[in-house]
DOMIMI-686088 format. One record per residue: residue in one letter; x, y, z of N, C-alpha, C in turn. Coordinates in nm, 3 decimals. Atoms other than C-alpha are relative to their C-alpha. Layout:
REM residues N
+---+---------+---------+---------+---------+---------+---------+---------+---------+---------+
! r !    n_c1 !    n_c2 !    n_c3 !   ca_c1 !   ca_c2 !   ca_c3 !    c_c1 !    c_c2 !    c_c3 !
+---+---------+---------+---------+---------+---------+---------+---------+---------+---------+
! A !       X !       Y !       Z !       X !       Y !       Z !       X !       Y !       Z !
...
+---+---------+---------+---------+---------+---------+---------+---------+---------+---------+
END
This chain:
REM residues 55
+---+---------+---------+---------+---------+---------+---------+---------+---------+---------+
! r !    n_c1 !    n_c2 !    n_c3 !   ca_c1 !   ca_c2 !   ca_c3 !    c_c1 !    c_c2 !    c_c3 !
+---+---------+---------+---------+---------+---------+---------+---------+---------+---------+
! M !  -0.006 !   0.032 !  -0.142 !   1.536 ! -25.534 !  12.158 !   0.143 !   0.007 !   0.052 !
! T !  -0.141 !  -0.004 !  -0.040 !   1.915 ! -25.567 !  12.169 !   0.046 !   0.144 !   0.019 !
! K !  -0.035 !  -0.142 !  -0.010 !   1.948 ! -25.194 !  12.111 !  -0.050 !   0.058 !   0.132 !
! F !   0.059 !  -0.047 !  -0.126 !   1.718 ! -25.125 !  12.406 !   0.082 !  -0.046 !   0.120 !
! V !  -0.077 !   0.056 !  -0.111 !   1.917 ! -25.353 !  12.639 !   0.136 !   0.068 !   0.011 !
! K !  -0.129 !  -0.069 !  -0.002 !   2.247 ! -25.194 !  12.538 !  -0.014 !   0.143 !   0.052 !
! H !   0.024 !  -0.137 !  -0.046 !   2.105 ! -24.846 !  12.590 !  -0.031 !   0.001 !   0.150 !
! F !   0.037 !   0.008 !  -0.142 !   1.958 ! -24.948 !  12.926 !   0.123 !  -0.028 !   0.086 !
! A !  -0.121 !   0.034 !  -0.075 !   2.292 ! -25.095 !  13.040 !   0.094 !   0.119 !   0.010 !
! K !  -0.088 !  -0.116 !  -0.001 !   2.478 ! -24.777 !  12.947 !  -0.059 !   0.118 !   0.077 !
! N !   0.066 !  -0.111 !  -0.068 !   2.224 ! -24.546 !  13.110 !   0.032 !  -0.004 !   0.149 !
! E !  -0.040 !  -0.004 !  -0.140 !   2.364 ! -24.442 !  13.448 !  -0.080 !   0.104 !   0.080 !
! S !   0.075 !  -0.103 !  -0.071 !   2.107 ! -24.177 !  13.542 !  -0.071 !  -0.055 !   0.123 !
! G !   0.064 !   0.062 !  -0.116 !   1.923 ! -24.416 !  13.774 !   0.099 !  -0.024 !   0.112 !
! A !  -0.104 !   0.023 !  -0.101 !   2.245 ! -24.507 !  13.953 !   0.040 !   0.131 !   0.065 !
! T !  -0.035 !  -0.131 !  -0.054 !   2.328 ! -24.139 !  13.994 !  -0.108 !   0.047 !   0.096 !
! A !   0.110 !  -0.042 !  -0.087 !   1.985 ! -24.070 !  14.142 !   0.004 !  -0.077 !   0.132 !
! I !  -0.009 !   0.080 !  -0.122 !   2.029 ! -24.356 !  14.388 !   0.117 !   0.048 !   0.086 !
! E !  -0.114 !  -0.051 !  -0.075 !   2.372 ! -24.225 !  14.488 !  -0.034 !   0.131 !   0.070 !
! Y !   0.041 !  -0.126 !  -0.062 !   2.231 ! -23.877 !  14.549 !  -0.098 !  -0.025 !   0.114 !
! G !   0.094 !   0.034 !  -0.107 !   1.951 ! -24.033 !  14.753 !   0.071 !  -0.052 !   0.123 !
! L !  -0.077 !   0.052 !  -0.113 !   2.200 ! -24.221 !  14.969 !   0.078 !   0.111 !   0.070 !
! I !  -0.072 !  -0.113 !  -0.059 !   2.406 ! -23.906 !  15.022 !  -0.096 !   0.085 !   0.082 !
! A !   0.099 !  -0.081 !  -0.071 !   2.094 ! -23.711 !  15.120 !  -0.045 !  -0.071 !   0.128 !
! A !   0.041 !   0.075 !  -0.120 !   1.991 ! -23.988 !  15.362 !   0.110 !   0.006 !   0.106 !
! G !  -0.111 !  -0.009 !  -0.094 !   2.336 ! -23.985 !  15.523 !   0.009 !   0.136 !   0.066 !
! I !  -0.002 !  -0.135 !  -0.054 !   2.329 ! -23.609 !  15.564 !  -0.117 !   0.020 !   0.096 !
! S !   0.118 !  -0.013 !  -0.087 !   1.979 ! -23.630 !  15.713 !   0.023 !  -0.067 !   0.135 !
! V !  -0.029 !   0.070 !  -0.125 !   2.091 ! -23.885 !  15.971 !   0.097 !   0.081 !   0.085 !
! A !  -0.097 !  -0.082 !  -0.073 !   2.386 ! -23.665 !  16.066 !  -0.068 !   0.123 !   0.062 !
! I !   0.069 !  -0.119 !  -0.050 !   2.162 ! -23.358 !  16.102 !  -0.089 !  -0.036 !   0.118 !
! V !   0.087 !   0.042 !  -0.109 !   1.914 ! -23.547 !  16.320 !   0.082 !  -0.027 !   0.126 !
! G !  -0.086 !   0.026 !  -0.115 !   2.197 ! -23.663 !  16.546 !   0.054 !   0.126 !   0.064 !
! I !  -0.054 !  -0.126 !  -0.051 !   2.348 ! -23.317 !  16.578 !  -0.108 !   0.082 !   0.068 !
! V !   0.110 !  -0.078 !  -0.058 !   2.014 ! -23.148 !  16.641 !  -0.046 !  -0.062 !   0.132 !
! G !   0.038 !   0.067 !  -0.124 !   1.928 ! -23.409 !  16.904 !   0.095 !   0.034 !   0.112 !
! T !  -0.100 !  -0.033 !  -0.101 !   2.253 ! -23.343 !  17.089 !  -0.008 !   0.146 !   0.038 !
! L !   0.008 !  -0.143 !  -0.030 !   2.228 ! -22.966 !  17.060 !  -0.130 !   0.034 !   0.072 !
! G !   0.129 !  -0.025 !  -0.065 !   1.863 ! -22.976 !  17.162 !   0.007 !  -0.025 !   0.149 !
! D !  -0.016 !   0.030 !  -0.142 !   1.952 ! -23.138 !  17.493 !   0.085 !   0.107 !   0.070 !
! N !  -0.087 !  -0.103 !  -0.058 !   2.230 ! -22.885 !  17.555 !  -0.073 !   0.134 !   0.012 !
! I !   0.075 !  -0.126 !  -0.004 !   2.006 ! -22.589 !  17.471 !  -0.108 !  -0.006 !   0.107 !
! L !   0.101 !   0.016 !  -0.105 !   1.729 ! -22.723 !  17.696 !   0.063 !   0.016 !   0.138 !
! A !  -0.069 !  -0.013 !  -0.128 !   1.978 ! -22.752 !  17.983 !   0.038 !   0.145 !   0.026 !
! A !  -0.038 !  -0.140 !  -0.017 !   2.098 ! -22.395 !  17.924 !  -0.122 !   0.085 !   0.036 !
! F !   0.121 !  -0.076 !  -0.032 !   1.743 ! -22.255 !  17.924 !  -0.052 !  -0.034 !   0.139 !
! T !   0.043 !   0.039 !  -0.134 !   1.661 ! -22.452 !  18.237 !   0.085 !   0.069 !   0.106 !
! T !  -0.090 !  -0.069 !  -0.093 !   1.966 ! -22.307 !  18.412 !  -0.036 !   0.147 !   0.010 !
! V !   0.035 !  -0.142 !   0.001 !   1.872 ! -21.955 !  18.308 !  -0.134 !   0.021 !   0.070 !
! S !   0.131 !  -0.011 !  -0.062 !   1.511 ! -22.008 !  18.412 !   0.007 !  -0.016 !   0.151 !
! N !  -0.016 !   0.021 !  -0.143 !   1.612 ! -22.141 !  18.751 !   0.072 !   0.119 !   0.065 !
! G !  -0.072 !  -0.117 !  -0.052 !   1.851 ! -21.846 !  18.796 !  -0.091 !   0.121 !   0.014 !
! I !   0.093 !  -0.113 !  -0.005 !   1.577 ! -21.594 !  18.720 !  -0.104 !  -0.020 !   0.109 !
! A !   0.107 !   0.028 !  -0.094 !   1.312 ! -21.765 !  18.934 !   0.053 !  -0.007 !   0.143 !
! G !  -0.046 !   0.025 !  -0.137 !   1.531 ! -21.840 !  19.231 !   0.100 !   0.098 !   0.040 !
+---+---------+---------+---------+---------+---------+---------+---------+---------+---------+
END
């Protein structure tokens, strides 16, 4: 049992997976924010072009 606990304490693969998960979550939040901002700008540009063509 002591051997198992020592091996478990030294095993860092779970910590690495959690770190990668946190990095991926941070990147996802950044992408959602950027796409939200760009989406509004692109919608405004298409609306301007549409109004220019129609009017």
